[in-house]
Structures are given as structure tokens and as C-alpha cells.
C-alpha positions as CSV (number, residue, x, y, z in Angstrom):
1,M,-90.5,-83.2,-31.4
2,K,-89.8,-84.8,-34.7
3,T,-91.8,-86.8,-37.3
4,I,-90.9,-90.1,-39.0
5,Q,-92.2,-90.7,-42.5
6,Q,-91.6,-94.1,-44.2
7,T,-93.0,-95.8,-47.3
8,V,-92.8,-99.5,-47.6
9,E,-93.9,-101.9,-50.4
10,F,-95.4,-105.4,-49.6
11,N,-96.3,-108.2,-51.9
12,A,-99.7,-108.7,-50.3
13,S,-103.1,-107.2,-50.3
14,P,-103.8,-104.1,-48.2
15,M,-106.1,-106.3,-46.0
16,E,-103.3,-108.9,-45.4
17,V,-100.9,-106.1,-44.4
18,Y,-103.5,-104.5,-42.2
19,E,-104.1,-107.8,-40.4
20,L,-100.4,-108.2,-39.6
21,L,-100.7,-105.2,-37.5
22,M,-104.2,-105.6,-36.1
23,D,-104.5,-109.4,-35.6
24,E,-103.0,-110.4,-32.2
25,V,-101.7,-113.8,-33.4
26,K,-100.2,-112.5,-36.6
27,H,-98.7,-109.4,-34.9
28,S,-97.2,-111.7,-32.2
29,E,-95.6,-113.9,-34.9
30,I,-94.0,-110.9,-36.7
31,T,-92.7,-109.3,-33.5
32,D,-91.9,-112.6,-31.8
33,S,-93.5,-111.1,-28.6
34,D,-96.7,-111.4,-26.7
35,V,-99.3,-109.0,-28.2
36,E,-102.6,-107.8,-26.8
37,M,-104.5,-105.9,-29.6
38,S,-108.0,-104.4,-29.5
39,N,-109.8,-103.9,-32.7
40,E,-112.1,-101.3,-31.2
41,I,-111.8,-97.5,-31.4
42,E,-110.2,-96.3,-28.1
43,G,-109.3,-100.0,-27.4
44,T,-105.8,-100.6,-26.1
45,F,-102.7,-102.6,-27.2
46,E,-99.5,-103.8,-25.7
47,I,-96.5,-105.1,-27.6
48,F,-92.9,-106.3,-26.8
49,D,-93.7,-107.1,-23.1
50,G,-95.0,-103.6,-22.5
51,Y,-92.2,-101.7,-24.2
52,C,-94.9,-100.3,-26.5
53,H,-98.5,-99.7,-25.5
54,G,-101.2,-97.4,-26.6
55,Y,-104.7,-97.1,-28.0
56,N,-106.6,-97.0,-31.3
57,I,-107.9,-93.7,-32.6
58,E,-109.1,-94.6,-36.1
59,L,-109.5,-98.0,-37.8
60,E,-110.6,-98.6,-41.4
61,E,-110.0,-102.2,-42.3
62,G,-107.5,-102.6,-45.1
63,K,-107.2,-98.9,-45.5
64,K,-106.0,-97.0,-42.4
65,I,-104.8,-97.3,-38.8
66,V,-104.3,-94.4,-36.5
67,Q,-102.9,-95.2,-33.1
68,A,-101.4,-93.4,-30.1
69,W,-98.1,-95.2,-29.1
70,H,-96.0,-94.9,-26.0
71,F,-92.5,-96.3,-25.9
72,E,-90.6,-97.2,-22.7
73,E,-87.6,-95.1,-23.7
74,D,-85.3,-93.1,-21.4
75,G,-86.5,-89.6,-21.4
76,W,-89.9,-90.5,-22.9
77,D,-92.4,-88.9,-20.5
78,E,-94.8,-91.4,-18.9
79,D,-97.9,-89.6,-20.2
80,H,-96.5,-88.8,-23.7
81,F,-97.9,-90.6,-26.8
82,S,-96.8,-90.3,-30.4
83,I,-99.4,-90.7,-33.2
84,C,-98.7,-93.5,-35.7
85,T,-100.7,-93.4,-38.9
86,F,-100.6,-96.4,-41.3
87,I,-102.2,-95.9,-44.7
88,F,-102.6,-98.9,-47.0
89,E,-102.8,-98.3,-50.8
90,P,-103.2,-101.1,-53.3
91,T,-100.6,-101.3,-56.0
92,E,-100.1,-103.5,-59.1
93,H,-98.0,-105.9,-57.0
94,G,-99.5,-105.6,-53.6
95,T,-99.6,-102.7,-51.1
96,K,-97.8,-99.5,-50.5
97,L,-97.8,-98.6,-46.8
98,E,-97.4,-94.9,-46.0
99,F,-96.3,-94.6,-42.4
100,T,-96.1,-91.4,-40.3
101,Q,-95.2,-91.1,-36.7
102,T,-95.6,-87.6,-35.2
103,D,-94.5,-86.2,-31.8
104,V,-91.4,-88.3,-31.6
105,P,-89.0,-87.0,-28.9
106,D,-85.8,-85.8,-30.6
107,H,-83.5,-88.1,-28.8
108,T,-85.4,-91.2,-29.9
109,L,-85.7,-90.3,-33.6
110,D,-82.9,-92.5,-34.9
111,A,-83.6,-95.5,-32.8
112,L,-87.3,-95.5,-33.6
113,S,-86.7,-94.8,-37.3
114,S,-84.5,-97.8,-37.6
115,G,-86.6,-99.8,-35.2
116,W,-89.7,-99.7,-37.5
117,N,-87.6,-101.2,-40.3
118,Q,-85.9,-103.8,-38.1
119,F,-88.8,-104.9,-35.9
120,Y,-91.8,-104.3,-38.3
121,W,-91.2,-103.8,-42.0
122,E,-88.5,-106.5,-42.6
123,P,-90.3,-109.2,-40.3
124,M,-93.6,-108.4,-42.1
125,K,-92.0,-108.9,-45.5
126,D,-90.4,-112.2,-44.3
127,Y,-93.7,-113.4,-42.9
128,L,-95.5,-112.6,-46.1
129,N,-92.8,-114.2,-48.3
130,H,-93.1,-117.5,-46.3
131,L,-96.9,-117.5,-47.1
132,N,-96.3,-117.3,-50.9
């Protein structure tokens, strides 16, 4: 198993960035997919027509999200979840997001690493740029 660590800067407040991930409507807009997202501890979520699903472990509005994620990838065991941690830190110009994903099956590391940028960080930046 491998770990993905990424740091991303956003020109928005920590709460605005948090809401892009936790608000069903906004999350749906940035991923261009149907999203079901609970805001409760142990509540579930489903993204990209079921390609990703999981549950919430820890939620601190505007500060931290810890979730268990399952990806429908070849060779990804049906009962295996990786842990994704999103930490939002205010900066002079917005937010620094510290992202860590643990327990990533070796063969999915490259695809998931680039996928976070392609399907999350860049669309989130574009969405926020259109608001300003």
C-alpha cells in the first residue's frame, strides 16, 4: 500500500473550499457528476456514478475532513477503503489544502495521484475563479 500527499493553494477561504467538497450541489458542479454527500459522522457519500463511495470519519467545518474512500478500480478489493484527509489552513491569499490519502493499492497510485489534480484540484480552482 502507498500514500499520496499533495498540497494545493486556493484563492478562497477555508470554509469555501470545505464546502466544495461537502456540499452536494457544489461538489456535483465541480465533478460534473451526481453526488450524494452526507454531512454527518459515519454518513455516506457517492460520487461519479458510484465510481467513488465511502463514509465520513471526522468533520470540522472549514478545518478538516477525514473520509474512507473506495474506488471501483481493477484489483481494488470490494471491502477495501483508503483514508483521505483534507486539512484546510488559512493563508494570506486564501487556503492551503494539505491532502493525504493512505492505504492506496500500489497499482492505482499513479492514476489516483493524477486524478486528484485532474478531477478535483483544477476543477475546484476553475469553479472558484468563476466566482471572483
